[in-house]
PDB file of N, CA, C and O in Angstrom:
ATOM      1  N   MET A   1       0.975  -1.216  -0.036  1.00  0.00           N
ATOM      2  CA  MET A   1      -0.031  -0.018  -0.049  1.00  0.00           C
ATOM      3  C   MET A   1       1.051   1.320   0.105  1.00  0.00           C
ATOM      4  O   MET A   1       2.104   1.482   0.722  1.00  0.00           O
ATOM      5  N   SER A   2       0.338   2.055  -0.661  1.00  0.00           N
ATOM      6  CA  SER A   2       1.417   3.204  -1.036  1.00  0.00           C
ATOM      7  C   SER A   2       1.172   4.233   0.385  1.00  0.00           C
ATOM      8  O   SER A   2       0.151   4.211   1.072  1.00  0.00           O
ATOM      9  N   LEU A   3       2.278   5.051   0.605  1.00  0.00           N
ATOM     10  CA  LEU A   3       2.101   6.288   1.563  1.00  0.00           C
ATOM     11  C   LEU A   3       0.565   6.905   1.559  1.00  0.00           C
ATOM     12  O   LEU A   3      -0.248   6.984   2.480  1.00  0.00           O
ATOM     13  N   ARG A   4       0.475   7.315   0.164  1.00  0.00           N
ATOM     14  CA  ARG A   4      -0.863   8.183   0.045  1.00  0.00           C
ATOM     15  C   ARG A   4      -2.024   7.352   0.651  1.00  0.00           C
ATOM     16  O   ARG A   4      -2.862   7.800   1.434  1.00  0.00           O
ATOM     17  N   ASP A   5      -1.949   5.869   0.105  1.00  0.00           N
ATOM     18  CA  ASP A   5      -3.378   5.148   0.529  1.00  0.00           C
ATOM     19  C   ASP A   5      -3.315   5.016   2.159  1.00  0.00           C
ATOM     20  O   ASP A   5      -4.329   4.911   2.849  1.00  0.00           O
ATOM     21  N   LEU A   6      -2.214   5.032   2.587  1.00  0.00           N
ATOM     22  CA  LEU A   6      -2.364   4.879   4.147  1.00  0.00           C
ATOM     23  C   LEU A   6      -2.708   6.093   4.706  1.00  0.00           C
ATOM     24  O   LEU A   6      -3.394   6.038   5.726  1.00  0.00           O
ATOM     25  N   ALA A   7      -2.333   7.386   4.196  1.00  0.00           N
ATOM     26  CA  ALA A   7      -2.854   8.563   4.623  1.00  0.00           C
ATOM     27  C   ALA A   7      -4.420   8.651   4.435  1.00  0.00           C
ATOM     28  O   ALA A   7      -5.170   9.105   5.299  1.00  0.00           O
ATOM     29  N   ARG A   8      -4.849   8.142   3.146  1.00  0.00           N
ATOM     30  CA  ARG A   8      -6.177   8.209   3.093  1.00  0.00           C
ATOM     31  C   ARG A   8      -6.985   7.336   4.395  1.00  0.00           C
ATOM     32  O   ARG A   8      -7.827   7.774   5.180  1.00  0.00           O
ATOM     33  N   GLU A   9      -6.445   6.067   4.311  1.00  0.00           N
ATOM     34  CA  GLU A   9      -7.277   4.843   5.318  1.00  0.00           C
ATOM     35  C   GLU A   9      -6.988   5.607   6.981  1.00  0.00           C
ATOM     36  O   GLU A   9      -7.728   5.332   7.926  1.00  0.00           O
ATOM     37  N   LEU A  10      -5.864   6.530   7.106  1.00  0.00           N
ATOM     38  CA  LEU A  10      -5.696   7.109   8.650  1.00  0.00           C
ATOM     39  C   LEU A  10      -6.747   8.189   8.583  1.00  0.00           C
ATOM     40  O   LEU A  10      -7.442   8.265   9.597  1.00  0.00           O
ATOM     41  N   TYR A  11      -6.974   8.906   7.767  1.00  0.00           N
ATOM     42  CA  TYR A  11      -7.825  10.142   7.577  1.00  0.00           C
ATOM     43  C   TYR A  11      -9.106   9.507   7.996  1.00  0.00           C
ATOM     44  O   TYR A  11      -9.706   9.938   8.982  1.00  0.00           O
ATOM     45  N   ARG A  12      -9.629   8.340   7.181  1.00  0.00           N
ATOM     46  CA  ARG A  12     -11.085   7.752   7.536  1.00  0.00           C
ATOM     47  C   ARG A  12     -11.033   7.136   8.939  1.00  0.00           C
ATOM     48  O   ARG A  12     -12.035   7.202   9.651  1.00  0.00           O
ATOM     49  N   ALA A  13     -10.038   6.607   9.321  1.00  0.00           N
ATOM     50  CA  ALA A  13      -9.925   6.050  10.732  1.00  0.00           C
ATOM     51  C   ALA A  13     -10.320   7.038  11.728  1.00  0.00           C
ATOM     52  O   ALA A  13     -11.184   6.745  12.554  1.00  0.00           O
ATOM     53  N   GLN A  14      -9.623   8.467  11.721  1.00  0.00           N
ATOM     54  CA  GLN A  14      -9.866   9.412  12.556  1.00  0.00           C
ATOM     55  C   GLN A  14     -11.258   9.873  12.378  1.00  0.00           C
ATOM     56  O   GLN A  14     -11.958  10.035  13.377  1.00  0.00           O
ATOM     57  N   GLN A  15     -11.652  10.063  11.376  1.00  0.00           N
ATOM     58  CA  GLN A  15     -13.139  10.442  11.069  1.00  0.00           C
ATOM     59  C   GLN A  15     -14.023   9.526  11.695  1.00  0.00           C
ATOM     60  O   GLN A  15     -15.073  10.007  12.122  1.00  0.00           O
ATOM     61  N   GLN A  16     -13.808   8.204  11.857  1.00  0.00           N
ATOM     62  CA  GLN A  16     -14.660   7.270  12.404  1.00  0.00           C
ATOM     63  C   GLN A  16     -14.520   7.524  13.738  1.00  0.00           C
ATOM     64  O   GLN A  16     -15.584   7.710  14.329  1.00  0.00           O
ATOM     65  N   VAL A  17     -13.359   7.597  14.490  1.00  0.00           N
ATOM     66  CA  VAL A  17     -13.306   8.157  15.827  1.00  0.00           C
ATOM     67  C   VAL A  17     -13.908   9.111  16.289  1.00  0.00           C
ATOM     68  O   VAL A  17     -14.511   9.071  17.362  1.00  0.00           O
ATOM     69  N   GLU A  18     -13.846   9.895  15.700  1.00  0.00           N
ATOM     70  CA  GLU A  18     -14.469  11.420  15.980  1.00  0.00           C
ATOM     71  C   GLU A  18     -15.921  11.262  15.907  1.00  0.00           C
ATOM     72  O   GLU A  18     -16.664  11.902  16.651  1.00  0.00           O
ATOM     73  N   ARG A  19     -16.405  10.320  14.921  1.00  0.00           N
ATOM     74  CA  ARG A  19     -17.712  10.090  14.713  1.00  0.00           C
ATOM     75  C   ARG A  19     -18.316   9.309  15.943  1.00  0.00           C
ATOM     76  O   ARG A  19     -19.432   9.637  16.347  1.00  0.00           O
ATOM     77  N   LEU A  20     -17.611   8.276  16.561  1.00  0.00           N
ATOM     78  CA  LEU A  20     -18.126   7.446  17.524  1.00  0.00           C
ATOM     79  C   LEU A  20     -17.938   8.064  19.031  1.00  0.00           C
ATOM     80  O   LEU A  20     -18.514   7.590  20.010  1.00  0.00           O
ATOM     81  N   GLU A  21     -17.025   9.221  19.081  1.00  0.00           N
ATOM     82  CA  GLU A  21     -16.767  10.062  20.322  1.00  0.00           C
ATOM     83  C   GLU A  21     -18.068  10.751  20.383  1.00  0.00           C
ATOM     84  O   GLU A  21     -18.656  10.789  21.464  1.00  0.00           O
ATOM     85  N   LYS A  22     -18.582  11.306  19.325  1.00  0.00           N
ATOM     86  CA  LYS A  22     -19.941  12.019  19.535  1.00  0.00           C
ATOM     87  C   LYS A  22     -20.826  11.108  19.777  1.00  0.00           C
ATOM     88  O   LYS A  22     -21.424  11.081  20.853  1.00  0.00           O
ATOM     89  N   LEU A  23     -21.021  10.299  18.887  1.00  0.00           N
ATOM     90  CA  LEU A  23     -22.265   9.353  19.486  1.00  0.00           C
ATOM     91  C   LEU A  23     -22.318   8.692  20.796  1.00  0.00           C
ATOM     92  O   LEU A  23     -23.364   8.348  21.347  1.00  0.00           O
ATOM     93  N   LEU A  24     -21.082   8.526  21.286  1.00  0.00           N
ATOM     94  CA  LEU A  24     -20.986   8.040  23.002  1.00  0.00           C
ATOM     95  C   LEU A  24     -21.630   9.036  23.631  1.00  0.00           C
ATOM     96  O   LEU A  24     -22.452   8.701  24.484  1.00  0.00           O
ATOM     97  N   LEU A  25     -21.414  10.489  23.362  1.00  0.00           N
ATOM     98  CA  LEU A  25     -22.056  11.524  24.237  1.00  0.00           C
ATOM     99  C   LEU A  25     -23.376  11.492  24.333  1.00  0.00           C
ATOM    100  O   LEU A  25     -23.872  11.725  25.435  1.00  0.00           O
ATOM    101  N   SER A  26     -24.169  11.217  23.277  1.00  0.00           N
ATOM    102  CA  SER A  26     -25.673  11.219  23.154  1.00  0.00           C
ATOM    103  C   SER A  26     -26.224   9.732  23.449  1.00  0.00           C
ATOM    104  O   SER A  26     -27.442   9.602  23.571  1.00  0.00           O
ATOM    105  N   ALA A  27     -25.344   8.546  23.577  1.00  0.00           N
ATOM    106  CA  ALA A  27     -26.071   7.316  23.588  1.00  0.00           C
ATOM    107  C   ALA A  27     -26.634   7.023  24.886  1.00  0.00           C
ATOM    108  O   ALA A  27     -26.516   7.756  25.868  1.00  0.00           O
ATOM    109  N   SER A  28     -27.307   5.822  24.848  1.00  0.00           N
ATOM    110  CA  SER A  28     -28.254   5.594  26.148  1.00  0.00           C
ATOM    111  C   SER A  28     -27.480   4.713  26.813  1.00  0.00           C
ATOM    112  O   SER A  28     -26.496   4.334  26.178  1.00  0.00           O
ATOM    113  N   VAL A  29     -27.628   4.244  27.964  1.00  0.00           N
ATOM    114  CA  VAL A  29     -26.945   3.150  28.511  1.00  0.00           C
ATOM    115  C   VAL A  29     -26.886   1.801  27.859  1.00  0.00           C
ATOM    116  O   VAL A  29     -25.948   1.022  28.027  1.00  0.00           O
ATOM    117  N   ALA A  30     -27.700   1.617  27.275  1.00  0.00           N
ATOM    118  CA  ALA A  30     -27.755   0.274  26.668  1.00  0.00           C
ATOM    119  C   ALA A  30     -26.705   0.418  25.435  1.00  0.00           C
ATOM    120  O   ALA A  30     -25.885  -0.484  25.262  1.00  0.00           O
ATOM    121  N   GLU A  31     -26.723   1.294  24.771  1.00  0.00           N
ATOM    122  CA  GLU A  31     -25.862   1.512  23.627  1.00  0.00           C
ATOM    123  C   GLU A  31     -24.524   1.455  23.750  1.00  0.00           C
ATOM    124  O   GLU A  31     -23.679   0.959  23.004  1.00  0.00           O
ATOM    125  N   GLU A  32     -24.400   2.172  25.059  1.00  0.00           N
ATOM    126  CA  GLU A  32     -22.924   2.628  25.398  1.00  0.00           C
ATOM    127  C   GLU A  32     -21.929   1.656  25.172  1.00  0.00           C
ATOM    128  O   GLU A  32     -20.978   1.908  24.432  1.00  0.00           O
ATOM    129  N   MET A  33     -22.071   0.448  25.800  1.00  0.00           N
ATOM    130  CA  MET A  33     -21.044  -0.668  25.704  1.00  0.00           C
ATOM    131  C   MET A  33     -20.277  -1.104  24.193  1.00  0.00           C
ATOM    132  O   MET A  33     -19.106  -1.277  23.854  1.00  0.00           O
ATOM    133  N   GLU A  34     -21.532  -1.174  23.536  1.00  0.00           N
ATOM    134  CA  GLU A  34     -21.475  -1.511  22.039  1.00  0.00           C
ATOM    135  C   GLU A  34     -20.353  -0.489  21.175  1.00  0.00           C
ATOM    136  O   GLU A  34     -19.434  -0.836  20.433  1.00  0.00           O
ATOM    137  N   ILE A  35     -20.785   0.853  21.558  1.00  0.00           N
ATOM    138  CA  ILE A  35     -20.209   2.140  20.968  1.00  0.00           C
ATOM    139  C   ILE A  35     -18.856   2.095  21.473  1.00  0.00           C
ATOM    140  O   ILE A  35     -17.835   2.236  20.800  1.00  0.00           O
ATOM    141  N   ARG A  36     -18.940   1.870  22.803  1.00  0.00           N
ATOM    142  CA  ARG A  36     -17.300   1.756  23.542  1.00  0.00           C
ATOM    143  C   ARG A  36     -16.373   0.708  23.031  1.00  0.00           C
ATOM    144  O   ARG A  36     -15.155   0.866  23.107  1.00  0.00           O
ATOM    145  N   ARG A  37     -16.934  -0.401  22.491  1.00  0.00           N
ATOM    146  CA  ARG A  37     -16.122  -1.407  22.007  1.00  0.00           C
ATOM    147  C   ARG A  37     -15.826  -1.081  20.293  1.00  0.00           C
ATOM    148  O   ARG A  37     -14.780  -1.426  19.744  1.00  0.00           O
ATOM    149  N   GLU A  38     -16.723  -0.504  19.727  1.00  0.00           N
ATOM    150  CA  GLU A  38     -16.328  -0.172  18.373  1.00  0.00           C
ATOM    151  C   GLU A  38     -15.267   0.954  18.358  1.00  0.00           C
ATOM    152  O   GLU A  38     -14.310   0.869  17.589  1.00  0.00           O
ATOM    153  N   LEU A  39     -15.427   2.074  19.247  1.00  0.00           N
ATOM    154  CA  LEU A  39     -14.635   3.121  19.281  1.00  0.00           C
ATOM    155  C   LEU A  39     -12.918   2.592  19.882  1.00  0.00           C
ATOM    156  O   LEU A  39     -11.883   3.194  19.596  1.00  0.00           O
ATOM    157  N   GLU A  40     -12.997   1.472  20.658  1.00  0.00           N
ATOM    158  CA  GLU A  40     -11.823   1.014  20.920  1.00  0.00           C
ATOM    159  C   GLU A  40     -11.117   0.532  19.635  1.00  0.00           C
ATOM    160  O   GLU A  40     -10.024   0.985  19.295  1.00  0.00           O
ATOM    161  N   GLU A  41     -11.756  -0.360  18.969  1.00  0.00           N
ATOM    162  CA  GLU A  41     -11.439  -0.957  17.772  1.00  0.00           C
ATOM    163  C   GLU A  41     -10.870   0.070  16.608  1.00  0.00           C
ATOM    164  O   GLU A  41      -9.914  -0.133  15.860  1.00  0.00           O
ATOM    165  N   ALA A  42     -11.633   1.100  16.660  1.00  0.00           N
ATOM    166  CA  ALA A  42     -11.178   2.241  15.645  1.00  0.00           C
ATOM    167  C   ALA A  42     -10.070   2.993  16.007  1.00  0.00           C
ATOM    168  O   ALA A  42      -9.243   3.481  15.236  1.00  0.00           O
ATOM    169  N   ARG A  43     -10.099   3.082  17.515  1.00  0.00           N
ATOM    170  CA  ARG A  43      -8.595   3.712  17.930  1.00  0.00           C
ATOM    171  C   ARG A  43      -7.353   2.745  17.530  1.00  0.00           C
ATOM    172  O   ARG A  43      -6.280   3.100  17.041  1.00  0.00           O
ATOM    173  N   ALA A  44      -7.731   1.562  17.829  1.00  0.00           N
ATOM    174  CA  ALA A  44      -6.521   0.575  17.716  1.00  0.00           C
ATOM    175  C   ALA A  44      -6.310   0.871  16.140  1.00  0.00           C
ATOM    176  O   ALA A  44      -5.294   1.542  15.961  1.00  0.00           O
ATOM    177  N   GLU A  45      -6.881   0.605  15.159  1.00  0.00           N
ATOM    178  CA  GLU A  45      -6.913   0.791  13.831  1.00  0.00           C
ATOM    179  C   GLU A  45      -6.007   2.193  13.491  1.00  0.00           C
ATOM    180  O   GLU A  45      -5.119   2.274  12.642  1.00  0.00           O
ATOM    181  N   ARG A  46      -6.396   3.073  14.229  1.00  0.00           N
ATOM    182  CA  ARG A  46      -5.805   4.620  13.776  1.00  0.00           C
ATOM    183  C   ARG A  46      -4.413   4.593  14.021  1.00  0.00           C
ATOM    184  O   ARG A  46      -3.583   5.163  13.312  1.00  0.00           O
ATOM    185  N   VAL A  47      -4.112   3.787  15.244  1.00  0.00           N
ATOM    186  CA  VAL A  47      -2.675   3.799  15.879  1.00  0.00           C
ATOM    187  C   VAL A  47      -1.969   2.839  15.032  1.00  0.00           C
ATOM    188  O   VAL A  47      -0.799   3.092  14.747  1.00  0.00           O
ATOM    189  N   GLN A  48      -2.573   1.665  14.547  1.00  0.00           N
ATOM    190  CA  GLN A  48      -1.812   1.001  13.565  1.00  0.00           C
ATOM    191  C   GLN A  48      -1.533   1.506  12.310  1.00  0.00           C
ATOM    192  O   GLN A  48      -0.469   1.301  11.726  1.00  0.00           O
ATOM    193  N   LEU A  49      -2.501   2.197  11.850  1.00  0.00           N
ATOM    194  CA  LEU A  49      -2.126   3.063  10.701  1.00  0.00           C
ATOM    195  C   LEU A  49      -0.888   4.113  10.771  1.00  0.00           C
ATOM    196  O   LEU A  49       0.083   4.203  10.021  1.00  0.00           O
ATOM    197  N   GLN A  50      -1.201   4.795  11.794  1.00  0.00           N
ATOM    198  CA  GLN A  50      -0.002   5.932  11.982  1.00  0.00           C
ATOM    199  C   GLN A  50       1.205   5.331  12.320  1.00  0.00           C
ATOM    200  O   GLN A  50       2.199   6.007  12.052  1.00  0.00           O
ATOM    201  N   LYS A  51       1.425   4.054  12.925  1.00  0.00           N
ATOM    202  CA  LYS A  51       2.555   3.295  13.168  1.00  0.00           C
ATOM    203  C   LYS A  51       3.260   2.889  11.719  1.00  0.00           C
ATOM    204  O   LYS A  51       4.480   2.819  11.570  1.00  0.00           O
ATOM    205  N   MET A  52       2.308   2.640  10.707  1.00  0.00           N
ATOM    206  CA  MET A  52       2.753   2.226   9.477  1.00  0.00           C
ATOM    207  C   MET A  52       3.302   3.123   8.442  1.00  0.00           C
ATOM    208  O   MET A  52       4.113   2.893   7.546  1.00  0.00           O
ATOM    209  N   ILE A  53       2.473   4.540   8.879  1.00  0.00           N
ATOM    210  CA  ILE A  53       2.924   5.544   8.220  1.00  0.00           C
ATOM    211  C   ILE A  53       4.199   6.222   8.384  1.00  0.00           C
ATOM    212  O   ILE A  53       4.982   6.736   7.586  1.00  0.00           O
ATOM    213  N   ASN A  54       4.182   6.063   9.774  1.00  0.00           N
ATOM    214  CA  ASN A  54       5.871   6.612  10.499  1.00  0.00           C
ATOM    215  C   ASN A  54       6.863   5.686  10.055  1.00  0.00           C
ATOM    216  O   ASN A  54       8.000   6.151   9.979  1.00  0.00           O
ATOM    217  N   GLY A  55       6.726   4.627   9.780  1.00  0.00           N
ATOM    218  CA  GLY A  55       7.616   3.621   9.380  1.00  0.00           C
ATOM    219  C   GLY A  55       8.017   3.836   8.127  1.00  0.00           C
ATOM    220  O   GLY A  55       9.205   3.945   7.822  1.00  0.00           O
ATOM    221  N   ARG A  56       6.848   3.931   7.133  1.00  0.00           N
ATOM    222  CA  ARG A  56       7.462   4.193   5.937  1.00  0.00           C
ATOM    223  C   ARG A  56       8.233   5.769   5.770  1.00  0.00           C
ATOM    224  O   ARG A  56       9.084   5.935   4.896  1.00  0.00           O
ATOM    225  N   LYS A  57       7.960   6.519   6.402  1.00  0.00           N
ATOM    226  CA  LYS A  57       8.441   7.850   6.279  1.00  0.00           C
ATOM    227  C   LYS A  57      10.010   7.593   7.002  1.00  0.00           C
ATOM    228  O   LYS A  57      10.995   8.161   6.531  1.00  0.00           O
ATOM    229  N   ASP A  58      10.083   6.924   7.868  1.00  0.00           N
ATOM    230  CA  ASP A  58      11.726   6.782   8.663  1.00  0.00           C
ATOM    231  C   ASP A  58      12.672   5.975   7.950  1.00  0.00           C
ATOM    232  O   ASP A  58      13.897   6.092   7.978  1.00  0.00           O
ATOM    233  N   SER A  59      11.822   4.947   7.156  1.00  0.00           N
ATOM    234  CA  SER A  59      12.871   3.873   6.668  1.00  0.00           C
ATOM    235  C   SER A  59      13.300   4.358   5.310  1.00  0.00           C
ATOM    236  O   SER A  59      12.422   4.700   4.517  1.00  0.00           O
ATOM    237  N   SER A  60      14.651   4.423   4.947  1.00  0.00           N
ATOM    238  CA  SER A  60      15.196   4.381   3.626  1.00  0.00           C
ATOM    239  C   SER A  60      15.581   3.305   3.013  1.00  0.00           C
ATOM    240  O   SER A  60      16.100   2.498   3.785  1.00  0.00           O
ATOM    241  N   PRO A  61      15.532   2.975   1.936  1.00  0.00           N
ATOM    242  CA  PRO A  61      16.095   1.930   1.135  1.00  0.00           C
ATOM    243  C   PRO A  61      17.600   1.551   1.372  1.00  0.00           C
ATOM    244  O   PRO A  61      18.123   0.491   1.718  1.00  0.00           O
ATOM    245  N   LEU A  62      18.124   2.805   1.061  1.00  0.00           N
ATOM    246  CA  LEU A  62      19.764   2.663   1.326  1.00  0.00           C
ATOM    247  C   LEU A  62      20.200   3.597   2.278  1.00  0.00           C
ATOM    248  O   LEU A  62      19.467   4.581   2.378  1.00  0.00           O
ATOM    249  N   PRO A  63      21.222   3.564   3.033  1.00  0.00           N
ATOM    250  CA  PRO A  63      21.740   3.999   4.226  1.00  0.00           C
ATOM    251  C   PRO A  63      22.186   5.513   3.659  1.00  0.00           C
ATOM    252  O   PRO A  63      22.463   5.386   2.467  1.00  0.00           O
ATOM    253  N   ARG A  64      22.349   6.883   4.094  1.00  0.00           N
ATOM    254  CA  ARG A  64      22.710   7.973   3.486  1.00  0.00           C
ATOM    255  C   ARG A  64      24.147   8.230   4.238  1.00  0.00           C
ATOM    256  O   ARG A  64      24.186   8.205   5.468  1.00  0.00           O
ATOM    257  N   ARG A  65      25.201   8.453   3.541  1.00  0.00           N
ATOM    258  CA  ARG A  65      26.480   8.801   4.139  1.00  0.00           C
ATOM    259  C   ARG A  65      27.018  10.219   3.047  1.00  0.00           C
ATOM    260  O   ARG A  65      26.994  10.183   1.816  1.00  0.00           O
ATOM    261  N   PHE A  66      27.443  11.301   3.828  1.00  0.00           N
ATOM    262  CA  PHE A  66      27.885  12.354   3.559  1.00  0.00           C
ATOM    263  C   PHE A  66      29.345  12.604   3.736  1.00  0.00           C
ATOM    264  O   PHE A  66      29.822  13.704   3.456  1.00  0.00           O
TER     265      PHE A  66
END
């Protein structure tokens, strides 16, 4: 997956986390546990994508010497 695709997926994951956080504020007690579970999964996905992007930016195929 290219860096651009990863960035798009990260943006989508961030939007999902924000949507679930807003939904949690107005959720009933019965819905709260399900939303919290979804929110935890969305946050984990966001962290994973961020790590993938950071790994792509940090690693270079050849060491640089000056």
